DRENVEXLUM-363464 format. One record per residue (C-alpha): chain; residue number from 1; x, z, y. Coordinates in nm, 2 decimals. Layout:
<drenkes>
  chain  resi       x       z       y
      A   NUM       X       Z       Y
...
</drenkes>
This chain:
<drenkes>
  chain  resi       x       z       y
      A     1    0.48    1.18    2.84
      A     2    0.17    0.95    2.92
      A     3    0.30    0.69    2.69
      A     4    0.39    0.93    2.40
      A     5    0.00    1.06    2.44
      A     6   -0.14    0.73    2.42
      A     7    0.05    0.66    2.10
      A     8   -0.08    0.98    1.94
      A     9   -0.47    0.86    2.04
      A    10   -0.65    0.66    1.79
      A    11   -0.72    0.36    1.93
      A    12   -0.64    0.07    1.70
      A    13   -0.85   -0.08    1.44
      A    14   -0.80    0.03    1.09
      A    15   -0.56   -0.21    0.90
      A    16   -0.65   -0.38    0.60
      A    17   -0.40   -0.16    0.42
      A    18   -0.56    0.16    0.53
      A    19   -0.90    0.01    0.44
      A    20   -0.78   -0.06    0.09
      A    21   -0.63    0.30    0.05
      A    22   -0.94    0.45    0.17
      A    23   -1.15    0.26   -0.06
      A    24   -0.92    0.35   -0.36
      A    25   -0.98    0.71   -0.25
      A    26   -1.38    0.67   -0.27
      A    27   -1.37    0.69    0.10
      A    28   -1.63    0.40    0.20
      A    29   -1.93    0.39    0.44
      A    30   -2.22    0.54    0.29
      A    31   -2.62    0.55    0.40
      A    32   -2.84    0.76    0.22
      A    33   -3.14    0.62    0.43
      A    34   -3.07    0.28    0.26
      A    35   -3.07    0.42   -0.09
      A    36   -3.40    0.63    0.01
      A    37   -3.56    0.32    0.11
      A    38   -3.47    0.12   -0.18
      A    39   -3.57    0.37   -0.44
      A    40   -3.91    0.46   -0.27
      A    41   -3.96    0.07   -0.23
      A    42   -3.87    0.01   -0.60
      A    43   -4.12    0.33   -0.68
      A    44   -4.39    0.14   -0.49
      A    45   -4.33   -0.20   -0.62
      A    46   -4.31   -0.05   -1.01
      A    47   -4.65    0.14   -0.97
      A    48   -4.79   -0.16   -0.83
      A    49   -4.68   -0.38   -1.07
      A    50   -4.72   -0.14   -1.41
      A    51   -5.01    0.08   -1.26
      A    52   -5.31   -0.05   -1.45
      A    53   -5.09   -0.03   -1.77
      A    54   -4.99    0.29   -1.70
      A    55   -5.35    0.42   -1.62
      A    56   -5.47    0.28   -1.93
      A    57   -5.20    0.45   -2.17
      A    58   -5.26    0.76   -1.98
      A    59   -5.60    0.76   -2.05
      A    60   -5.54    0.70   -2.40
      A    61   -5.31    0.99   -2.39
      A    62   -5.54    1.24   -2.23
      A    63   -5.83    1.12   -2.45
      A    64   -5.59    1.20   -2.75
      A    65   -5.47    1.53   -2.63
      A    66   -5.82    1.67   -2.56
      A    67   -5.96    1.54   -2.88
      A    68   -5.93    1.80   -3.15
      A    69   -5.99    1.79   -3.50
      A    70   -6.21    2.06   -3.64
      A    71   -5.98    2.12   -3.93
      A    72   -5.67    2.16   -3.71
      A    73   -5.85    2.37   -3.43
      A    74   -5.71    2.71   -3.57
      A    75   -5.40    2.57   -3.70
      A    76   -5.14    2.74   -3.45
      A    77   -4.86    2.61   -3.62
      A    78   -4.95    2.25   -3.53
      A    79   -4.97    2.34   -3.17
      A    80   -4.61    2.30   -3.06
      A    81   -4.57    1.99   -3.29
      A    82   -4.87    1.84   -3.12
      A    83   -4.75    1.92   -2.76
      A    84   -4.42    1.78   -2.84
      A    85   -4.56    1.45   -2.96
      A    86   -4.79    1.41   -2.65
      A    87   -4.46    1.50   -2.42
      A    88   -4.28    1.23   -2.60
      A    89   -4.56    0.96   -2.56
      A    90   -4.61    1.06   -2.19
      A    91   -4.22    1.02   -2.13
      A    92   -4.23    0.68   -2.29
      A    93   -4.49    0.58   -2.12
      A    94   -4.33    0.64   -1.76
      A    95   -3.98    0.53   -1.90
      A    96   -4.00    0.17   -1.78
      A    97   -4.08    0.31   -1.42
      A    98   -3.80    0.59   -1.45
      A    99   -3.56    0.33   -1.58
      A   100   -3.63    0.12   -1.27
      A   101   -3.58    0.40   -1.04
      A   102   -3.27    0.50   -1.21
      A   103   -3.10    0.12   -1.16
      A   104   -3.20    0.09   -0.82
      A   105   -3.07    0.45   -0.74
      A   106   -2.74    0.35   -0.93
      A   107   -2.69    0.00   -0.77
      A   108   -2.82    0.02   -0.43
      A   109   -2.48    0.17   -0.28
      A   110   -2.38   -0.17   -0.39
      A   111   -2.56   -0.34   -0.11
      A   112   -2.34   -0.19    0.14
      A   113   -2.02   -0.14   -0.03
      A   114   -2.00   -0.33   -0.34
      A   115   -1.87   -0.21   -0.67
      A   116   -1.64    0.09   -0.67
      A   117   -1.52    0.32   -0.91
      A   118   -1.28    0.61   -0.82
      A   119   -1.20    0.93   -0.99
      A   120   -1.01    1.09   -0.70
      A   121   -1.34    1.24   -0.54
      A   122   -1.35    1.42   -0.86
      A   123   -1.02    1.59   -0.87
      A   124   -1.03    1.97   -0.74
      A   125   -0.99    2.05   -0.40
      A   126   -0.94    2.37   -0.33
      A   127   -0.90    2.34    0.05
      A   128   -1.28    2.28    0.05
      A   129   -1.35    2.61   -0.08
      A   130   -1.21    2.79    0.25
      A   131   -1.50    2.94    0.40
      A   132   -1.39    2.89    0.75
      A   133   -1.33    2.50    0.69
      A   134   -1.70    2.51    0.58
      A   135   -1.82    2.69    0.87
      A   136   -1.63    2.44    1.07
      A   137   -1.82    2.14    0.91
      A   138   -2.16    2.32    0.93
      A   139   -2.11    2.30    1.33
      A   140   -1.93    1.96    1.34
      A   141   -2.02    1.68    1.56
      A   142   -2.13    1.51    1.23
      A   143   -2.32    1.79    1.09
      A   144   -2.53    1.80    1.43
      A   145   -2.58    1.43    1.41
      A   146   -2.72    1.45    1.03
      A   147   -2.94    1.72    1.17
      A   148   -3.05    1.51    1.45
      A   149   -3.10    1.23    1.20
      A   150   -3.30    1.45    0.97
      A   151   -3.53    1.56    1.26
      A   152   -3.58    1.21    1.37
      A   153   -3.65    1.07    1.04
      A   154   -3.91    1.36    0.96
      A   155   -4.07    1.30    1.31
      A   156   -4.09    0.93    1.25
      A   157   -4.22    0.92    0.90
      A   158   -4.46    1.23    0.97
      A   159   -4.58    1.07    1.28
      A   160   -4.66    0.75    1.09
      A   161   -4.84    0.95    0.82
      A   162   -5.04    1.13    1.09
      A   163   -5.13    0.81    1.25
      A   164   -5.24    0.64    0.94
      A   165   -5.46    0.93    0.86
      A   166   -5.61    0.96    1.22
      A   167   -5.67    0.57    1.24
      A   168   -5.84    0.59    0.92
      A   169   -6.03    0.91    0.92
      A   170   -6.38    0.75    0.93
      A   171   -6.28    0.58    0.62
      A   172   -6.14    0.91    0.43
      A   173   -6.46    1.10    0.51
      A   174   -6.68    0.85    0.39
      A   175   -6.49    0.84    0.03
      A   176   -6.69    1.14   -0.04
      A   177   -7.02    0.98    0.01
      A   178   -6.90    0.65   -0.18
      A   179   -6.99    0.61   -0.56
      A   180   -6.70    0.69   -0.78
      A   181   -6.65    0.31   -0.89
      A   182   -6.63    0.20   -0.50
      A   183   -6.43    0.53   -0.39
      A   184   -6.13    0.50   -0.62
      A   185   -6.05    0.11   -0.52
      A   186   -6.12    0.23   -0.16
      A   187   -5.87    0.50   -0.20
      A   188   -5.63    0.29   -0.34
      A   189   -5.64    0.07   -0.05
      A   190   -5.61    0.35    0.17
      A   191   -5.31    0.48   -0.01
      A   192   -5.13    0.16   -0.01
      A   193   -5.21    0.09    0.35
      A   194   -5.02    0.40    0.40
      A   195   -4.75    0.36    0.18
      A   196   -4.66    0.01    0.35
      A   197   -4.67    0.19    0.72
      A   198   -4.44    0.46    0.59
      A   199   -4.21    0.20    0.43
      A   200   -4.19    0.02    0.79
      A   201   -4.03    0.33    0.92
      A   202   -3.81    0.39    0.66
      A   203   -3.72    0.05    0.69
      A   204   -3.64    0.11    1.06
      A   205   -3.44    0.41    1.00
      A   206   -3.22    0.24    0.76
      A   207   -3.16   -0.07    0.97
      A   208   -3.02    0.18    1.24
      A   209   -2.85    0.42    1.00
      A   210   -2.64    0.12    0.85
      A   211   -2.47    0.02    1.13
      A   212   -2.42    0.36    1.24
      A   213   -2.25    0.46    0.90
      A   214   -2.01    0.17    0.95
      A   215   -1.92    0.24    1.30
      A   216   -1.84    0.61    1.18
      A   217   -1.65    0.50    0.88
      A   218   -1.45    0.25    1.10
      A   219   -1.38    0.50    1.36
      A   220   -1.26    0.75    1.12
      A   221   -1.01    0.52    0.99
      A   222   -0.88    0.41    1.31
      A   223   -0.50    0.45    1.35
      A   224   -0.27    0.56    1.62
      A   225   -0.02    0.30    1.76
      A   226    0.26    0.49    1.59
      A   227    0.08    0.46    1.26
      A   228    0.05    0.10    1.29
      A   229    0.43    0.07    1.35
      A   230    0.53    0.29    1.06
      A   231    0.28    0.11    0.85
      A   232    0.44   -0.23    0.99
      A   233    0.78   -0.08    0.88
      A   234    0.66    0.00    0.53
      A   235    0.48   -0.33    0.46
      A   236    0.72   -0.58    0.64
      A   237    1.03   -0.37    0.66
      A   238    1.22   -0.20    0.96
      A   239    1.31   -0.45    1.21
      A   240    1.66   -0.31    1.21
      A   241    1.72   -0.33    0.86
      A   242    1.58   -0.69    0.85
      A   243    1.80   -0.78    1.13
      A   244    2.09   -0.65    0.95
      A   245    2.01   -0.82    0.65
      A   246    1.96   -1.15    0.81
      A   247    2.30   -1.08    0.95
      A   248    2.46   -1.03    0.63
      A   249    2.31   -1.35    0.49
      A   250    2.46   -1.54    0.81
      A   251    2.79   -1.38    0.72
      A   252    2.77   -1.50    0.36
      A   253    2.66   -1.84    0.42
      A   254    2.93   -1.88    0.67
      A   255    3.21   -1.80    0.42
      A   256    3.04   -2.02    0.16
      A   257    3.06   -2.30    0.43
      A   258    3.42   -2.21    0.53
      A   259    3.51   -2.20    0.13
      A   260    3.38   -2.58    0.11
      A   261    3.59   -2.71    0.40
      A   262    3.91   -2.75    0.15
      A   263    3.71   -2.97   -0.08
      A   264    3.60   -3.21    0.23
      A   265    3.69   -3.55    0.26
      A   266    3.72   -3.55    0.64
      A   267    3.65   -3.34    0.94
      A   268    3.47   -3.51    1.24
      A   269    3.53   -3.36    1.57
      A   270    3.42   -3.38    1.95
      A   271    3.71   -3.29    1.96
      A   272    3.65   -2.93    2.12
      A   273    3.27   -2.88    2.10
      A   274    3.16   -2.98    1.76
      A   275    3.34   -3.03    1.39
      A   276    3.15   -3.17    1.09
      A   277    3.28   -3.17    0.76
      A   278    3.19   -3.46    0.51
      A   279    3.22   -3.51    0.13
      A   280    3.14   -3.79   -0.06
      A   281    3.18   -3.82   -0.44
      A   282    3.09   -4.19   -0.55
      A   283    2.97   -4.08   -0.91
      A   284    2.77   -3.76   -0.81
      A   285    2.62   -3.84   -0.47
      A   286    2.39   -4.08   -0.35
      A   287    2.55   -4.05    0.05
      A   288    2.79   -3.83    0.19
      A   289    2.71   -3.47    0.25
      A   290    2.77   -3.23    0.53
      A   291    2.96   -2.92    0.38
      A   292    3.01   -2.74    0.70
      A   293    2.96   -2.76    1.07
      A   294    2.99   -2.55    1.37
      A   295    3.03   -2.58    1.75
      A   296    3.29   -2.42    1.99
      A   297    3.47   -2.13    1.83
      A   298    3.34   -2.19    1.48
      A   299    3.46   -2.58    1.53
      A   300    3.80   -2.46    1.61
      A   301    3.77   -2.23    1.29
      A   302    3.66   -2.54    1.10
      A   303    3.98   -2.75    1.24
      A   304    4.19   -2.47    1.14
      A   305    4.11   -2.45    0.78
      A   306    4.11   -2.83    0.75
      A   307    4.45   -2.85    0.89
      A   308    4.57   -2.57    0.66
      A   309    4.46   -2.73    0.37
      A   310    4.55   -3.13    0.49
      A   311    4.19   -3.23    0.51
      A   312    4.20   -3.55    0.75
      A   313    4.06   -3.47    1.10
      A   314    3.91   -3.77    1.28
      A   315    3.82   -3.76    1.66
      A   316    3.48   -3.94    1.70
      A   317    3.27   -3.78    1.98
      A   318    2.95   -3.99    1.91
      A   319    2.93   -3.93    1.52
      A   320    3.02   -3.56    1.57
      A   321    2.75   -3.49    1.79
      A   322    2.49   -3.71    1.59
      A   323    2.61   -3.52    1.27
      A   324    2.59   -3.19    1.41
      A   325    2.24   -3.25    1.58
      A   326    2.04   -3.43    1.28
      A   327    2.24   -3.30    0.97
      A   328    2.20   -2.95    0.78
      A   329    2.44   -2.82    0.57
      A   330    2.44   -2.92    0.20
      A   331    2.20   -3.22    0.31
      A   332    2.29   -3.61    0.28
      A   333    2.34   -3.78    0.60
      A   334    2.05   -3.99    0.75
      A   335    2.06   -4.37    0.65
      A   336    2.11   -4.44    1.03
      A   337    2.47   -4.32    1.00
      A   338    2.56   -4.48    0.65
      A   339    2.76   -4.76    0.84
      A   340    2.96   -4.52    1.09
      A   341    3.06   -4.25    0.82
      A   342    3.14   -4.58    0.58
      A   343    3.40   -4.66    0.84
      A   344    3.53   -4.30    0.84
      A   345    3.57   -4.27    0.46
      A   346    3.73   -4.62    0.45
      A   347    4.01   -4.50    0.70
      A   348    4.02   -4.17    0.47
      A   349    4.10   -4.35    0.17
      A   350    4.35   -4.59    0.34
      A   351    4.51   -4.27    0.48
      A   352    4.55   -4.14    0.13
      A   353    4.69   -4.45    0.00
      A   354    4.93   -4.47    0.31
      A   355    5.06   -4.11    0.19
      A   356    5.08   -4.20   -0.18
      A   357    5.25   -4.54   -0.15
      A   358    5.34   -4.58    0.20
      A   359    5.30   -4.94    0.40
      A   360    5.12   -4.98    0.70
      A   361    4.98   -4.69    0.90
      A   362    4.60   -4.74    0.87
      A   363    4.44   -4.78    1.23
      A   364    4.18   -4.52    1.32
      A   365    3.81   -4.67    1.37
      A   366    3.70   -4.72    1.72
      A   367    3.34   -4.78    1.87
      A   368    3.18   -4.64    1.54
      A   369    2.81   -4.80    1.51
      A   370    2.62   -4.51    1.59
      A   371    2.26   -4.55    1.73
      A   372    2.23   -4.43    2.07
      A   373    1.88   -4.25    1.95
      A   374    2.10   -4.03    1.75
      A   375    2.35   -3.91    2.01
      A   376    2.25   -3.61    2.21
      A   377    2.49   -3.70    2.53
      A   378    2.32   -4.04    2.54
      A   379    1.99   -3.90    2.52
      A   380    2.08   -3.64    2.80
      A   381    2.24   -3.92    3.04
      A   382    1.95   -4.15    3.00
      A   383    1.69   -3.86    3.07
</drenkes>
């Protein structure tokens, strides 16, 4: 029972497949604090870079708006068109700054998630209209965490602002007594100092929030052991099915191997432990090829099929062991065994000639030149 409970607990890290699926559904880690910091920072930088140009253009617009031609002063039908022209001109003045803010707002999420486009979040989900579910979300742990973050952010940013004002209270009070030509630059320096301090606070909040959001996203996608096993079955296949497929493949390979035995030129045996069937065509093959091999029961079955189809069987234990150890089915024999196999094939050709025309019965080859390093029995004895 305890093992079943542990299998249902989300203790495993999310797989790459689960992460990709969540990304396709639009579920990625999001940090509002990072976007807020980026937008406010871009706004401050934009005002810093464009402030003088914006000020000059706004002064011209104000001057134009407050300057009235005496001939048009009593033409009320010109009021709305003039107001429209001034509004459009003001919008055009602020358009570069607004474009900068819009671009940063759109691309700041790329800092955390990269490019993501998904229509699934736009699909209607009537389950979200359930008031009980909504109330549950309002009082969930995540909502409480967001509330705590909002309070902490307000306290931090407000505290920084209050500290800046308190620290510079004497300079703020002096603004009233300063000439306007000195007071305006002085005010600007105080504003930018406050802005820099508040941006430092926002940066700190973003630096804390980004790892927290990544952790929460990873925690939300964690998997149970059962889900890991199920996904493994879906991606790699059921182990039982794979074992069955491998078994069928081995059976098919065994049948193909058995079908090749009648075409072999000779079967070399141990005589009871190993059997290896060899085939050689002078015009088609560079060297003799192993068409079948087996040990114990399979070796006996190879010999039976060879006898049924009158394939010569030669007892040569060292050569049979070496061929079975170092040769794969369908592959040519190694060069080190060429001499030994050549003697075997010479015997087979003499045997065929004897069966066709008679004469002296060929003598089976003895003491075949099998290198000791290729004979497993010799290696085991030396070890």
